N, C-alpha and C positions, 0 to 999 in steps of 0.2 A: 478697604484696608485703612485708609486715612481715618475714617470714622472710628474704627476699633482702636487705633493708636491714640486718638484724641481722648476717647473714653478711658483708656488705660492710664493715660497721663493724668486725667482728672482724678481717677481713683487713687493713684500714687500720691497726689497732692493731699487728698483727704487723709490718707494714711499718715503722711508726715505731720499733719495737724494733731493727730491723736497720739503720736509717739513722743516720749520724752527722751531727748538726747543727752548723753553725758557731756561734760565739758570737753573731754578728749574727742568725742564724735564731732562736736561743733568745730573745734580747731581743725580737725582733719578735713571736713567738708569746706570750710572757709579757705583753707590752704589750696585745696584742689580747684575751687572756684577762682581764686586769685591766679593760679597757674594757667588755667584755661583762658581767662581773659587776657593775661599777659601774652600767651601764645597767639591769640587772635590779633592783638594789638601789634605784635611784631610782624605779622603778615599783612598789616595795613587794613585790618578789618575792625570796624567799630560795631560792637554788639549793643544794640539799642533797646533790646526787648528783655532785659534781665528782670525776671519776676519768679516767684516760687514755682508757678505752673510750668516754667520752662527749664527747670532743673530736675533731671531724672537720675535715677540710680541704675547702673547696669547690674548684671547677675552677681558680680563679686563686690559690689558696694562702692564703685567709683562713679563720680558724677558725669553726666552727659548734658550738654546744653542743647536745647531745641528752640524752635521758633513756633 
């Protein structure tokens, strides 16, 4: 299962590279990313592996951070 998840994650990253986002899309995703990092920080968690491959979208378009 882990292998399938990693392959799907790589696939999504490649899709992101091919998609042009509107300015509104970029603002939305950056705001969600900032909120996610702030939430982790408030819990005392330092997220040290922030990179495009670790940012996924769920089925309704919200980001999820992975490792």
